[in-house]
C-alpha positions in Angstrom: 44.4 -133.3 61.7 44.6 -129.5 62.3 46.9 -128.8 65.2 45.5 -126.8 68.2 46.7 -123.6 69.1 48.8 -124.7 72.2 50.5 -127.2 70.0 51.3 -124.3 67.5 52.6 -122.1 70.1 54.8 -124.9 71.6 56.4 -125.8 68.3 57.3 -122.1 67.7 58.7 -121.7 71.0 61.0 -124.8 70.3 62.3 -123.1 67.3 63.6 -119.9 69.1 67.0 -120.6 68.6 66.6 -121.2 64.8 64.4 -117.9 64.5 66.9 -115.7 66.2 70.0 -117.4 64.8 68.3 -116.8 61.5 67.7 -113.3 61.8 71.4 -112.7 63.1 72.6 -114.5 60.0 70.6 -112.1 57.8 71.7 -109.0 59.5 75.2 -109.8 59.3 75.0 -110.0 55.5 75.0 -106.6 54.0 72.0 -106.1 51.4 72.0 -102.4 51.2 69.9 -100.9 48.3 72.0 -98.0 46.3 70.0 -97.3 43.3 70.1 -97.8 40.5 71.9 -101.0 41.8 71.7 -103.1 45.0 73.6 -105.7 47.2 70.9 -108.1 47.9 72.4 -111.3 46.4 74.4 -112.9 49.1 71.5 -112.5 51.6 69.0 -113.9 49.3 71.2 -116.9 48.9 71.3 -117.1 52.7 67.3 -117.6 52.6 67.5 -119.9 49.7 69.9 -122.0 51.9 67.3 -121.9 54.7 64.5 -123.1 52.4 66.8 -126.2 51.0 67.3 -127.1 54.7 63.7 -127.8 54.8 63.6 -129.8 51.6 61.9 -127.1 49.6 63.0 -125.9 46.1 63.1 -122.3 45.6 62.7 -120.5 42.4 65.6 -117.8 41.9 64.7 -115.3 39.1 65.8 -111.9 38.1 63.4 -109.2 37.4 64.7 -108.9 33.8 63.5 -112.3 33.0 59.6 -111.7 33.9 57.6 -111.2 30.9 55.4 -108.2 30.7 57.2 -106.8 33.7 58.6 -103.6 31.9 55.5 -103.1 30.0 53.2 -102.6 33.2 52.5 -99.2 33.7 53.7 -99.5 37.4 57.2 -100.3 36.3 59.9 -97.8 37.2 62.7 -97.6 34.6 66.2 -96.8 35.4 67.1 -99.7 38.0 69.5 -102.4 37.3 68.7 -106.0 38.2 71.9 -108.2 37.4 72.8 -110.1 40.3 69.8 -109.1 42.2 67.3 -112.0 42.2 63.7 -112.5 43.7 63.3 -115.8 45.5 60.1 -117.8 45.8 59.2 -120.9 47.5 55.7 -122.7 47.2 53.9 -124.9 49.6 51.6 -126.7 47.1 48.2 -127.6 48.7 46.1 -130.5 47.9 43.2 -128.4 46.7 40.1 -126.9 47.9 41.6 -124.2 50.4 42.4 -120.5 50.1 45.8 -119.4 49.1 48.0 -117.2 51.1 51.2 -115.3 50.2 53.7 -113.9 52.6 56.2 -111.3 51.1 59.0 -109.3 52.2 61.9 -107.3 51.1 65.6 -108.3 51.7 67.1 -104.9 50.9 68.0 -102.3 53.4 68.7 -98.5 53.3 72.3 -97.5 53.6 73.9 -96.7 56.8 73.6 -92.9 56.8 75.8 -90.3 58.4 74.7 -90.7 62.2 77.3 -93.0 64.5 76.2 -96.2 65.7 76.3 -97.4 69.0 76.1 -101.0 68.1 78.0 -102.3 65.0 75.3 -102.4 62.3 76.4 -105.8 61.0 77.0 -107.6 64.3 73.3 -108.3 65.2 74.0 -107.7 68.7 71.6 -108.9 71.2 70.9 -106.7 74.3 68.0 -106.5 76.8 65.8 -108.7 74.4 66.4 -106.3 71.4 68.6 -107.3 68.3 70.5 -104.4 66.9 71.7 -104.0 63.3 70.9 -102.6 59.9 67.9 -104.2 58.4 67.0 -105.7 61.9 63.7 -104.0 62.0 63.1 -103.0 58.3 62.5 -105.7 57.3 64.9 -108.8 57.8 62.7 -109.4 61.0 59.8 -110.1 58.6 61.9 -112.3 56.4 62.9 -114.5 59.5 59.0 -114.5 60.5 58.1 -116.0 57.0 60.9 -118.4 57.5 59.7 -119.3 61.0 56.1 -120.1 59.6 57.3 -122.3 57.0 59.7 -124.1 59.5 56.8 -124.5 62.0 54.6 -126.0 59.4 57.5 -128.4 58.3 57.9 -129.4 61.9 54.1 -130.0 62.6 54.2 -132.2 59.2 50.6 -130.9 58.1 49.2 -130.9 54.6 47.3 -127.7 53.6 44.6 -127.5 51.1 45.4 -124.2 49.6 48.8 -123.0 48.5 51.1 -121.1 50.7 53.7 -119.0 49.0 56.5 -117.1 50.5 58.6 -114.6 48.6 61.6 -112.3 49.3 62.1 -109.6 47.0 64.8 -107.0 45.9 64.6 -103.2 45.5 61.9 -102.0 47.9 63.7 -99.1 49.4 63.8 -95.7 47.8 60.3 -96.1 46.4 61.2 -99.3 44.8 58.4 -101.4 43.9 59.4 -103.4 40.9 60.4 -106.4 43.0 57.1 -107.0 44.4 55.5 -106.1 40.9 57.5 -108.8 39.4 55.9 -111.4 41.5 52.6 -110.3 40.9 53.1 -109.9 37.1 54.7 -113.5 37.1 51.5 -114.7 38.5 52.7 -115.5 42.2 49.4 -114.4 43.6 47.0 -115.6 46.3 43.6 -114.9 47.8 45.3 -113.2 50.7 48.5 -111.3 51.2 50.7 -110.5 54.2 53.7 -108.4 53.9 55.6 -108.7 57.2 56.9 -105.2 57.4 57.3 -104.1 61.0 54.0 -102.8 62.2 54.3 -102.9 66.2 51.8 -105.8 66.2 49.2 -103.7 64.6 47.3 -104.8 61.6 47.8 -102.5 58.5 45.1 -102.4 56.3 46.3 -99.2 54.1 49.3 -97.0 53.4 49.9 -93.5 52.8 51.3 -92.2 49.3 54.5 -90.3 48.9 56.3 -88.1 46.6 59.7 -87.0 46.6 60.7 -83.6 44.8 64.4 -82.3 44.4 64.8 -78.8 43.9 68.0 -77.3 42.4 68.6 -73.4 42.9 71.6 -71.6 41.0 73.3 -68.4 40.9 76.9 -67.0 40.5 79.4 -68.5 42.9 82.2 -66.2 44.7 82.6 -63.5 47.3 83.2 -60.3 45.0 81.0 -59.6 42.0 81.7 -56.0 40.9 78.4 -54.5 40.2 76.4 -57.8 40.9 75.4 -58.7 44.4 75.9 -62.2 45.3 73.7 -64.7 47.2 71.2 -65.7 44.5 71.1 -69.2 45.4 70.7 -69.0 49.1 68.1 -65.9 48.9 65.9 -68.4 46.9 66.7 -71.3 49.3 65.5 -69.1 52.2 62.2 -68.1 50.3 61.5 -71.8 49.2 62.2 -73.0 53.0 59.8 -70.3 54.1 57.1 -71.3 51.6 57.4 -75.0 52.5 55.0 -74.1 55.4 52.5 -72.4 53.2 52.6 -75.7 51.2 52.0 -77.5 54.5 49.1 -75.6 55.6 47.4 -75.9 52.1 47.6 -79.4 52.1 45.8 -79.6 55.5 43.3 -77.3 54.4 42.5 -79.0 51.1 43.0 -82.5 51.8 40.1 -84.2 54.4 41.3 -86.3 57.0 42.1 -89.9 57.1 42.5 -92.4 59.9 46.2 -92.8 59.5 47.0 -92.6 63.2 47.6 -89.5 65.6 50.2 -88.1 63.2 49.6 -85.3 60.7 47.4 -86.8 57.9 49.4 -85.2 55.0 52.7 -84.3 56.6 55.4 -82.4 54.2 58.9 -82.6 55.3 62.1 -81.0 54.2 64.3 -84.1 54.2 67.8 -82.8 52.7 69.4 -79.6 52.4 72.7 -78.9 50.7 74.7 -75.8 49.8 78.4 -75.4 49.4 80.8 -77.4 51.5 82.0 -77.1 54.9 85.1 -76.6 56.7 88.4 -74.7 56.2 89.2 -76.7 53.3 86.4 -74.9 51.3 87.0 -71.0 50.7 84.4 -68.4 52.2 82.3 -68.1 49.3 78.7 -67.7 48.2 77.7 -71.2 46.6 76.7 -71.4 43.2 73.9 -74.1 43.8 71.6 -75.0 46.6 69.6 -78.3 46.8 66.6 -79.0 48.8 64.8 -82.2 49.0 61.0 -82.1 49.9 58.9 -85.1 50.8 55.3 -85.5 51.4 52.7 -88.0 51.9 49.3 -88.6 50.4 46.1 -90.2 51.1 43.7 -92.2 49.5 42.0 -90.7 46.4 44.9 -88.4 45.5 45.9 -89.0 41.8 49.3 -88.2 40.4 48.0 -85.6 37.9 46.0 -83.7 40.8 49.2 -83.9 43.1 51.6 -82.5 40.5 49.0 -79.4 39.6 48.8 -78.7 43.3 52.6 -78.7 43.7 53.1 -76.4 40.4 50.2 -73.9 41.7 52.2 -73.6 44.8 55.4 -72.7 43.1 53.6 -70.2 41.1 52.5 -68.5 44.1 56.2 -68.7 45.6 57.9 -67.3 42.7 55.3 -64.6 42.4 55.9 -63.4 46.0 59.7 -63.0 45.2 59.8 -62.1 41.4 63.2 -60.3 41.7 65.0 -63.5 42.8 63.1 -66.2 40.6 62.8 -66.0 36.8 60.7 -69.0 36.8 60.1 -72.2 38.8 63.3 -73.7 40.3 64.8 -76.7 38.4 63.0 -79.7 40.0 63.1 -83.5 39.6 61.2 -86.5 40.8 63.8 -89.1 41.7 61.6 -91.6 42.6 58.3 -93.3 41.5 54.9 -91.6 42.3 53.4 -93.8 45.3 49.7 -93.6 45.7 47.9 -94.2 48.8 45.8 -97.4 49.2 43.7 -99.1 51.6 41.2 -102.1 52.1 38.2 -102.2 54.5 38.9 -102.9 58.1 36.5 -105.7 58.4 38.2 -107.7 55.3 38.1 -111.4 55.8 41.8 -111.7 55.9 42.2 -109.0 58.7 39.2 -110.6 60.7 40.9 -114.2 60.4 44.4 -112.8 61.3 42.9 -111.0 64.4 41.3 -114.0 65.6 44.7 -115.7 65.6 46.5 -112.8 67.3 43.7 -112.9 69.9 44.7 -116.5 70.5 48.4 -116.0 70.9 48.3 -112.6 72.9 44.9 -112.5 74.5 43.8 -109.4 73.0 43.0 -108.2 69.3 45.3 -106.2 67.3 44.8 -102.8 66.4 43.7 -102.2 62.8 44.7 -99.2 60.9 46.6 -97.6 58.1 50.3 -97.1 58.0 51.6 -93.3 58.1 54.0 -94.2 55.4 54.3 -95.5 51.8 55.2 -99.0 51.1 54.9 -101.5 48.2 51.5 -102.5 49.8 49.6 -100.4 47.4 50.3 -102.2 44.3 49.1 -105.4 45.6 45.8 -103.6 46.5 45.3 -101.1 43.8 46.9 -102.8 40.8 46.1 -106.3 41.5 42.8 -106.2 43.7 44.2 -108.5 46.3 43.5 -108.5 50.2 46.9 -107.4 51.2 48.1 -106.2 54.7 51.0 -105.6 56.9 51.7 -107.3 60.2 54.9 -107.6 62.0 57.0 -107.2 65.2 57.8 -104.1 67.3 61.1 -102.3 67.2 62.6 -98.9 66.2 65.2 -96.9 64.5 64.3 -97.7 60.7 66.4 -95.7 58.4 68.3 -94.5 61.5 71.2 -95.5 63.5 70.9 -98.4 66.1 67.7 -99.7 64.5 66.3 -102.7 66.5 63.9 -105.2 66.8 62.0 -106.7 69.8 63.0 -110.4 69.6 60.0 -111.8 71.3 57.6 -110.5 68.8 59.3 -112.6 66.4 57.7 -115.5 68.1 54.4 -113.9 68.6 53.9 -112.8 64.8 55.2 -116.3 64.0 52.6 -117.9 65.9 49.8 -115.6 64.7 50.7 -116.1 61.0 51.0 -120.0 61.4 47.8 -120.4 63.1 46.2 -118.1 60.0 47.9 -120.2 57.3 46.5 -123.5 59.1 43.0 -121.7 59.3 43.0 -119.9 55.8 44.6 -122.6 53.8 42.9 -125.6 56.0 44.5 -128.6 56.9 43.7 -132.1 55.1 42.2 -134.6 57.0 44.6 -137.4 56.1 
């Protein structure tokens, strides 16, 4: 018999300590992604231990063992996966119901250079929040998936449809290979929820993203005889001025998209480097200046068109100061091209999940695209699956003192458990 929503809510509340303690355990185990490698193994093994405590038999596989993965056009070469496994558990259904896949990444970004008030690996709880690297992005989502499976285990129900749960490696830094491996392997379902933090919104789409690294070079030193110094810095100054030109062109040429209150096509300078700093570095004109440019895309933009637009802008920038530029600056694309993607806001899984959210919170969730890229695009675009994001509130992703609102772990666990019962259906026996 299908449990009613009150029973589900009470069961999740009874798992409060289990859920919070699990998140603390995961945050305290570093799982930093530093391409081309990463340190996800120990945290994945902690997830495996939790699955085995429920009597589940997780599949542990490395990406290099997945037939056809490297031949897939979306596969991004140059990453190493030794000691970096994906983990999958499957709650096999009796048959007759729809299947559901819950997915999340176990890797985090590095600590960064800003000081933390809270120890990034202590998982400190303060004022209803848990602080720590990955607490929000996205070990909270991994913990939610664990909470859903534990709730179903406690309820003792048998589902008609299969329920799959995976934790993948290498999502940060434009990594999609971990998610792609699961889809190529055939671990697919009628609907997919990637439990990224979404501040309790249901995310039906994502922006795309492009990262471009520029290198500008010139002579180093302070006295050059008949040659004036400063080539690299002059080029950097001009390039920075023209970033705003690029931003204005993007806004003028790309139609608006319902991506929230932010700029629909943002263009950001995310890193600038030239010379060193401090008294241990001589006063000198640096030989090289580097700039990282990151900009986002909306649905409908393809890689060829995006690069054509970029190089046309560079042509105009160089032509505006030909004495400093002999041609285009040296540039590279360090990460994959990530296209934008979306599914209709009235897709069946969105409607079904929103009914469950309403049962838990008393009101429907907002449905909107995410103003950032994620691996959701490959689920939607490359495999044609009903894929969405749904997760807790928090803040500080990719920054110091990252945190998650702990009560939201329970809220999201309740809603997704109700969805699993409704979507996959409960057997009568």
